[in-house]
Phi, psi and omega in degrees: 000140181234142178189152174295344178295341180269009177291156184304328184293344178263356184288153180292136173294149183248359184284154178277160177079195182280121182223160171283139173242096191070206183260344188234017181218154178239134174246133176245111171283100195258132170216074188147242179212160177210153174260136182219158177298132180300133178085004184270352181291128176248340176191159171202158176229146178101200185252090182240148174238147184237126180233125175291137180278141177284182182281353181077028181091170185296328179297313179294324180297312181294324180299316179290320181295319185281330180269337185077001181260183179119174180232116175292111193250158165228147175259127180248128183230154175127201179235126180159195181242127183244132180243129185234147175201161179218097175054036177058026174286156178292140182252139178223149182249134177233130176259122176265131183253008179091349182280336180207154177269173178237120174266128187214144172297130182301332180293344184255008178270127179252313181199155176203156180291148178291349177286346178268149174238156178217155179223162177257121183227150173289137177297128180304131181095349179264090183291161182300329183277002184282341183062012178278335177062040187273093172241137179223168177271137177244117180261137179223162178112197181241123180163186185244143177227139174256128180239164179238152173222152173274104183083177180286124182276172168245139177253113183266126172280123183272083174242011175203167179307127187232140184225146179209154172296130182302331180273354177254340177285110185278312186204158176201165177297130183293340180285348179291147173272132181244156175213163180225128180221151179292140179288352174300332180290342177262002183076023182255007185295326180225151178216109184052047176081002180238151175285153182279342185086354178258081187287323184229152173237135178268126181254149180229140175213159183116211179234122181166205182220158176228131177260120182242124181270167185269037180196162179250137172283157176301149179302151182251140178243116178288339182282314185273349182074023180262102184241166180275349184274353178199180177293156185300144178280184184272347176104094172079179185295318181299316179295322180294316179296319180298318180294320180295311182292325180290338182266001182282000000 
């Protein structure tokens, strides 16, 4: 049988751990365990088991419901090859060496080593009254993480004042100082009698990098719990408690 599909660029990667498989897929050569976005498995070989991750107790459950952030996870264990993808988005690999953390939109997390830990934190400078609802996942430790972007991103070196749309900024060095300001201060609030749709700009300063994708995620609401990092919440503390108690 002959086909261009048998060309080397389509062949399975043979490396261990989290690797890129082409540009839009991730392969994990697994001998142990890995955390991956729930529902991202597209194929696997070998003896693997898949376990949905719990909410981490009522505290973790409420934190995700109220912020709208988080990563719906599954733990994959065993020996074999695991293939992951998310809506044919571009896949990128980042190695954390423990010297700095990675702040990332939960919607862009595909897989990560169990040696890494993460928490959900409000973006510094995004006050409660901003209605921007800017909560992101912060990964720390030593290990590898696979992230996704819509289209080819640009990686900006923050060696001068840097600004990005909050829904386009995928990830950045956690050591960077961030701020949030209304675009009215830039004179962008109106254009020929219409709003630009760019209500806020996220600012970065310090030394590090920012990954900006070629698309915007839907706006996030901290009040309603509707975030891009997981399915929409039930709306506020009452809805979160109701969902938790109803699912027991």
